[in-house]
Every structure is written in structure tokens, then in C-alpha cells.
FIGUTI-582377 format. One record per residue (C-alpha): residue in one letter; x, y, z; residue number from 0. Coordinates in Angstrom, 1 decimal. Example, Ala and Ser with C-alpha at 12.3 -4.5 7.8 and 13.67 -1.06 7.14 Angstrom:
code X Y Z pos
a 12.3 -4.5 7.8 0;
s 13.7 -1.1 7.1 1;
This chain:
code X Y Z pos
m 34.0 -5.9 -31.1 0;
h 33.8 -5.1 -27.4 1;
y 32.8 -7.9 -25.1 2;
f 31.7 -7.9 -21.4 3;
t 32.4 -10.5 -18.9 4;
i 29.8 -11.9 -16.6 5;
s 31.5 -10.1 -13.6 6;
q 31.4 -6.8 -15.4 7;
l 27.7 -7.1 -16.2 8;
a 26.9 -8.2 -12.7 9;
q 28.7 -5.2 -11.2 10;
e 27.2 -2.8 -13.7 11;
f 23.6 -3.9 -13.1 12;
d 24.1 -4.8 -9.4 13;
v 23.0 -8.4 -9.8 14;
s 24.7 -11.6 -9.0 15;
t 26.5 -13.7 -11.6 16;
r 24.2 -16.5 -10.6 17;
t 21.2 -14.3 -11.7 18;
i 22.8 -13.8 -15.1 19;
r 23.6 -17.5 -15.5 20;
y 20.0 -18.2 -14.6 21;
y 18.8 -16.0 -17.4 22;
e 21.1 -17.8 -19.7 23;
e 19.7 -21.2 -18.5 24;
r 16.2 -19.9 -19.3 25;
g 17.2 -19.0 -22.8 26;
l 17.0 -15.2 -22.3 27;
l 20.7 -14.6 -22.9 28;
a 23.2 -16.4 -25.2 29;
p 26.8 -15.4 -24.4 30;
i 29.6 -16.6 -26.5 31;
r 32.1 -18.9 -24.9 32;
t 35.9 -18.8 -25.1 33;
e 37.9 -22.0 -25.5 34;
s 38.4 -22.0 -21.7 35;
g 34.6 -21.7 -21.2 36;
q 34.5 -18.1 -20.1 37;
r 31.2 -16.3 -21.0 38;
l 31.5 -13.2 -23.1 39;
y 28.6 -10.9 -23.7 40;
t 28.1 -8.7 -26.7 41;
k 26.5 -5.2 -26.6 42;
k 23.3 -6.9 -27.8 43;
e 23.4 -9.4 -24.9 44;
r 24.1 -6.5 -22.5 45;
a 21.1 -4.7 -24.0 46;
k 19.0 -7.8 -23.5 47;
l 20.1 -8.0 -19.8 48;
k 19.1 -4.4 -19.3 49;
l 15.6 -5.2 -20.8 50;
i 15.2 -8.3 -18.7 51;
l 16.0 -6.3 -15.5 52;
r 13.7 -3.5 -16.5 53;
g 11.0 -6.0 -17.3 54;
k 11.4 -7.7 -13.9 55;
r 11.3 -4.3 -12.1 56;
f 8.0 -3.6 -13.8 57;
g 6.6 -7.0 -12.7 58;
f 6.7 -8.9 -16.0 59;
s 7.3 -12.6 -15.9 60;
l 10.4 -14.1 -17.5 61;
e 8.1 -15.8 -20.0 62;
e 6.7 -12.4 -21.0 63;
i 10.1 -10.9 -21.2 64;
h 11.4 -13.8 -23.3 65;
e 8.5 -13.3 -25.7 66;
m 9.2 -9.6 -26.1 67;
i 12.9 -10.2 -26.7 68;
a 12.1 -13.0 -29.2 69;
l 9.7 -10.7 -31.1 70;
f 12.5 -8.2 -31.6 71;
d 14.7 -10.9 -33.1 72;
e 11.9 -11.9 -35.5 73;
d 11.0 -8.3 -36.5 74;
r 14.0 -5.9 -36.6 75;
t 11.7 -2.9 -36.9 76;
g 10.6 -3.5 -33.3 77;
k 7.0 -3.0 -34.2 78;
k 5.8 -6.5 -33.0 79;
q 7.9 -6.2 -29.8 80;
l 6.4 -2.8 -29.1 81;
e 2.8 -4.1 -29.7 82;
k 3.4 -7.0 -27.3 83;
t 5.0 -4.7 -24.8 84;
v 2.0 -2.3 -24.9 85;
e -0.3 -5.3 -24.5 86;
y 1.6 -6.6 -21.5 87;
g 2.0 -3.1 -20.1 88;
r -1.8 -2.5 -20.2 89;
r -2.4 -5.8 -18.5 90;
k 0.2 -5.0 -15.8 91;
l -1.2 -1.5 -15.3 92;
k -4.7 -3.0 -14.8 93;
e -3.2 -5.4 -12.2 94;
v -1.5 -2.5 -10.4 95;
s -4.7 -0.5 -10.4 96;
d -6.7 -3.5 -9.1 97;
r -4.1 -4.0 -6.4 98;
i -4.3 -0.3 -5.4 99;
d -8.1 -0.5 -5.2 100;
d -7.8 -3.6 -3.0 101;
l -5.2 -1.8 -0.8 102;
l -7.4 1.3 -0.5 103;
q -10.3 -0.9 0.6 104;
l -8.2 -2.7 3.1 105;
k -6.9 0.7 4.4 106;
a -10.5 2.0 4.8 107;
e -11.5 -1.2 6.7 108;
m -8.5 -1.0 9.0 109;
e -9.1 2.7 9.7 110;
a -12.8 2.0 10.6 111;
m -11.7 -0.9 12.8 112;
l -9.0 1.2 14.5 113;
s -11.5 4.0 15.1 114;
d -13.9 1.6 16.6 115;
f -11.2 0.2 18.9 116;
e -10.2 3.7 20.0 117;
r -13.8 4.6 20.7 118;
r -14.3 1.5 22.8 119;
l -11.0 2.2 24.7 120;
r -12.2 5.8 25.5 121;
e -15.5 4.5 26.7 122;
w -13.8 2.0 29.0 123;
e -11.5 4.7 30.3 124;
e -14.4 7.1 30.9 125;
s -16.4 4.4 32.8 126;
d -13.4 3.5 34.9 127;
g -12.6 7.1 35.8 128;
């Protein structure tokens, strides 16, 4: 069986070893330990780390990621994990859409304010000139 060291995974995924240890502390990863205490990661643990990092990139909390990983361990077909991922994905997509709506409203307000300021500045310049 092929194992990965923490340094190899950190380099491969461009994260710190501290980040990987943190995920272990949170119960997301479970490396095996050598007699000297070195962490060794199986292909399964490497795949979990990849899922964790992908989940973080998409804005999922560690708790949500932990639940999705745990569901796969319970149901090897992956159906429960997929259902939960879809549920979380829909929720996250709604959050992103709401955030976009908020930002578009903020942009419109800022554009209106800037336009008003530019108009006032032109009026001052015209009255001074």
C-alpha cells in the first residue's frame, strides 16, 4: 500500500502542514502513525483532504464537510453523501445569489451617489468659471 507523508500532501495541495494537522484535530482526517509518530496518509485520506479543500473553496463549513465525509463512510454507495452535498450546494448557491443581489444593489447605490457628486462638482466648476 502506498502512503503519503504530511509534507508530500502539503506540497501537492499547496497548504501548510499545520492546516492538515488542524483537519486531523477536527476529526476530518485520520492518518496512521509509525512507531516514531510520523503521520502517514492512505489514498483514502488523501482523497478526503482533496474533498475538504474543495469544500472550503466552495464555502462549506468544516462541520458540513465533516458530515458529508461521514455519510460516505456510512453509505458506501455514496447516495446519502450526494444527497447531503446537493442540499448544502443548493443552500450555498442561494447564499451566493443573495450576496450577488446585495452587491448589485450596493453598486447601483454607489453609482447613483458618484453621479450626484460628479454633477455637483460640475455645477461648482461652472459657477466658479
